[in-house]
N, C-alpha and C positions, 0 to 999 in steps of 0.2 A: 808500548813500551819499547825502551832503548834495547836494541839485541845486546850491548856490552852490560848493561844493568840486568837484564835477563840471565844472562851467564854467569856474572859474578854472582846472583843471588842462588840461584838453583844447584851448578855444578859443586861449590865448594860446600853447600849446606847438605847435598846428598852424600858427598864424600865424608864428612864428620859422622853422618847418622849410618852410613855404612861401614865404617871404621869401629864405631859403636857396635854394631851386630856383629863383626868380626872377632871382636875381643870377647864379646858375650858368648858366641860360639864356643870360644876355645874353654871356657870354664863350665858351660851347662850342658852341651851338646856332646863335646869331644869324647868324654867319658864313656858315653853309650856307644859310640863309635869305635872306642877302642874295645869295648867288651865285644863287639860284633866282629871286629876284624880277628880276634883272638880265638872266637868260635869257630870261623871260617879258616884260620890256620890249623886248630886243631881237628877239623874235619877232612881236610887236606891231608895231614900228616897220616891219619887212622886210614884214609882210602890208598895209601902208598904213594901219595904224590911228591910234590917238591920238598926239597930240605932248606929250610929258612935261614939265611944268614942273618943272625940277629943285630949285627953292627951294620949292614947295609940295609936291613929294614928301619931300624931307628933312626938312621940318617934320611933315609926316604921320608918317614913320617913327620921327621921335624921339618923338611923342606914341603911336606905336603901342609903343614900345619901353619908355614909361614904364607903360602899360597893362598889359604883360605881367607887370610885376613885381606891380601891384596884383591882377592876374587869379590869378598862383600864390598869393598870400597869401590870397587868396579859396578858392582850391582847397585850400590846406594846413588852412585852418580847417574846411572842411566835410568834408574826409576825416578829420581829426582827432576829429571828433564822432562819426562812423560807428566809426572806431577805438575810442574810449573806451567807447562802448556795447558793443562785441564785448568789449571786455577786460573791463570790469567784469561782464559775463555770464559769461564764460569763463575768468575768472583761475585759478579752482581746478584748472581741467582741463588747464591749459598748465603743461608740465615747468617746473622752474627753483626749485624749494624756495620759498623767501619772496623770492628777489630779485626785485622788479618790473622793473628794468631789462632783466634775462635774458628774463623773461617776454615783456615788449614787444617785444624784439627778435625773439623766436619768432614773435609774431604778426605782428609788421610782415613777415617774412619769408612767412609764409603768404599775408597778403593783397597783399604784392607780387606773388608767384608767379601768384595765382588772378585779381587784378584787374589786372595789368598785362602779366606775361610771356606768360601763357597766350593773352588776346587778342592780343596782339601777334605772335605766331606766325601766326595766322591771317590779321590783318588789320594789317600792319605799317605805320606811321607814314611818311607821304611829306611831301617839302617842298612849298612852295606851286606850283612848275613842274609838278608832276604832278597828273594829274587834271582830269576835265572839269566844269565848274560844273554843269552840268545834272544831274549824278548824285551831287551833295555830298551831299544829303538821304538818297539810298537807300543810299550808302556808310557815311553816319553812322549810319543805321538798322542795317544789318549788323553793324556794330562794337557798337554798344549791346547787340544782341540777343545777341551771342556773349559779351560782356562779362556779361550777366544770367543766361547759361546757366552760366557759370563761377563766379559769385558766389553763385549759389544751388546750384548742385552742391557748393561747397565748405561753405557752410552745412548743408546737408543731411549731407555726411560727417562735419562736425564734431560735428552732434547724434548721429549713429550712433557716431563714436567715444567720445563721452561716456558713452552707455550701455553700450558693449562694455567700456569702462575701468571703470566702476561694478561690473558684474556681475563681472569678474575679481578686482577687489579684495573683493567680498564672498565670493566664492568660494574665494580665495586660490589661484589656478591658478599652475603653474609657469612657468619663463621662456618657453619655447616657446609656451606658449599665450598669454602676454601679446605674443608678437611680432605676433600676429594683430591686435592693438589698433591698430596703425600701419599694417601691410601690407594688410590688408581694407579699410578705407575710403580707402586710396591707390588700390587696385585699382578700386574703385567709381567714384572720381572720373574716373581716366584711361579708365575705358569710357565713361564719361558724354560726356567732352568729345572723345574721339576721334570718337563717332558723332556729336556736333555738328558737328564739325571736317569730316567727310566729307559730311554732309547739307547744311549750308550753302554757298551759291554763294560764289564766289572775288571778288576785287577786280573790277568790271566795266571799269576803265581801263586802257589799256595804258600803260606806263612809256615817257614820250620824253623823258625828260631823261637826260643822263649817267649812267652806273650808279654811277660814284666818288662823284658829288654825293648821289646817293639812297642809296648804303650808308653814307657818312660821315654824312649826316643821320640816318640810324636809329640807328647806333651812338652819336653823341652824344646824341639824344633818349633813348635807352633807359640810357645811363650816368646822367644826369642824374635821371631817374625813379627808378632805382635807389638813387641816392645819397639821394634825398628821403625814401624810407622808413626809411634807417639813422637819421638825426638824429630822426625822428618817434618813432620807438620809444625812441631813448634819452632824448629830452628827457620824453616823457609817462612814461617809467619812473622816471626821476630825481625827476619832480614827485610821483609817487605815493609814492616811498620818502620822500621829504620830509614831505608832508603826511598820509599813509597813513590815506586815507578810508575803506579797507576795515576799518579797526579801529574796535570800538566804543569810545564814549567813556566812560573810567572815571567812576564817579559817586564822589563825594568823600564822607568820611566828615565828620560834623559835630561838633565838640569845642564844645559848647555852651559850656563854662567861659570859652572865649575870645571868645565872641561877646557883643556889646552889645545893647540894646534896639533899637538902630538896624538893626543887623544881621538881628536878628530880624523886624523890619517889612519889611524888603527881603525875606527869605526867603519871608515870608507873601503878599508881592506876587507871589513868581514869579520873582525877580532870581536866586536861586540855585537854578536849576531841576537843577541836575546833583548836587545833594546826595541822597543816600540816605536817606530818612527811616526805613527798615529798620533801618540801622544806628545811628540817632540815640537818646540816650538823652533823657528828659524835661530840660527847662531846670530849673536849681537855683532855687528861689525868691528867691535872695538875687541874681540876677543884676542888674547895673546898668548 
């Protein structure tokens, strides 16, 4: 795949999906964040803490919400670059015939499952009012570690899946044997992640916010992240179907009879680089 084509497909597609994520976040998740911040401010005032300047606070929140859209666009671009690399390397192993949108959606589902859902089951998202500031870096390191476990386990399982699938195709195994191509890697992944789930420590902070707020925030954030992976797969798959970067450029035959001396000079300079010289007949001496 050409580098320029790869960039043209993945980065704009990820930016579009990320922007959609940022806009959805404003309407679906932000109301829960506002409630959490209000509770945090009330708690600080009750404890005799700082006095809030509402004008400065509202301006800050406005800037923060605008930054969330920009951050979501950046996140989408980054994830799309990873998605594009994985898709390019694994495209032939993904079910879906030659339909890139279907293949991209399948890969998006797999990445959503391994990079979002599984880590969220161990360390679910919490609104701003939940958690001690002193443990934030520790909690982030726990989440990233478990995310890395899931990501690398999924990568290893995908490699194993490809090898088993290739061996079965070469040996023309029956349907019962082909079932192990999917079941065995899935079992391996489940064993790895269950072991990591039990071995890694739980979230050290207690939940001191209303559970309806926490539950609503988790459902809302999980919903928009799930929505994000869908458009990402559809957009990148559609772009690939349109540009077809996986197909080799067809070399053109060169009917010398229709070429002028100017065309021949351009061909000599390399402008007609996609001409196949093996299919070219020698030019006639009377070409003008």
